[in-house]
C-alpha positions as CSV (number, residue, x, y, z in Angstrom):
1,X,0.0,0.0,0.0
2,X,1.4,3.4,-1.0
3,X,0.9,6.5,1.2
4,X,1.3,10.3,0.7
5,X,1.1,13.1,3.2
6,X,-1.6,15.7,2.9
7,X,-2.4,19.0,4.5
8,X,-6.0,19.7,5.6
9,X,-8.1,22.0,7.6
10,X,-11.7,22.7,8.4
11,X,-13.3,26.0,7.2
12,X,-16.9,26.5,8.3
13,X,-18.7,23.2,7.4
14,X,-16.1,22.1,4.7
15,X,-12.9,20.2,5.0
16,X,-10.2,21.5,2.6
17,X,-6.8,20.1,1.7
18,X,-4.1,19.2,-0.7
19,X,-1.4,16.6,-1.2
20,X,1.9,17.7,0.2
21,X,3.7,16.9,-3.0
22,X,1.1,18.8,-5.1
23,X,0.2,22.0,-3.1
24,X,-1.3,23.7,-6.2
25,X,-4.2,21.2,-6.4
26,X,-6.7,21.7,-3.6
27,X,-9.9,19.8,-3.0
28,X,-12.6,19.8,-0.4
29,X,-15.2,17.5,1.2
30,X,-18.2,17.8,3.4
31,X,-16.5,15.2,5.7
32,X,-12.9,14.3,6.4
33,X,-13.6,10.9,4.7
34,X,-14.9,12.6,1.6
35,X,-11.9,14.8,1.5
36,X,-9.6,11.8,1.6
37,X,-11.4,10.2,-1.2
38,X,-11.2,13.4,-3.3
39,X,-7.4,13.5,-2.6
40,X,-7.0,10.0,-3.8
41,X,-8.9,11.0,-7.0
42,X,-6.6,14.0,-7.5
43,X,-3.5,11.8,-7.0
44,X,-4.7,9.4,-9.6
45,X,-5.3,12.2,-12.1
46,X,-2.0,14.0,-11.3
47,X,0.1,10.8,-11.6
48,X,-1.6,9.5,-14.7
49,X,0.2,12.0,-17.0
50,X,-3.0,13.3,-18.5
51,X,-2.7,16.7,-16.8
52,X,0.0,18.8,-18.4
53,X,2.6,21.0,-16.5
54,X,2.0,19.4,-13.1
55,X,4.2,21.1,-10.4
56,X,6.0,19.0,-7.8
57,X,7.6,19.6,-4.5
58,X,11.0,18.0,-3.9
59,X,13.8,18.2,-1.4
60,X,17.3,19.2,-2.3
61,X,20.2,18.2,-0.1
62,X,23.5,19.9,0.0
63,X,26.6,20.3,2.2
């Protein structure tokens, strides 16, 4: 099973969030479970290669 970190918060009655690796692509849900399902859908779309010019976050190490 794969995993990916996500950032989320509640605003009024909605839960909002984005995948940590793809901060430009936010989604929402009426419940935390719905938000998680929507995040999984976004990941599938972003990793499929069908969306052009997807921005990524990476970590650079140097001395």
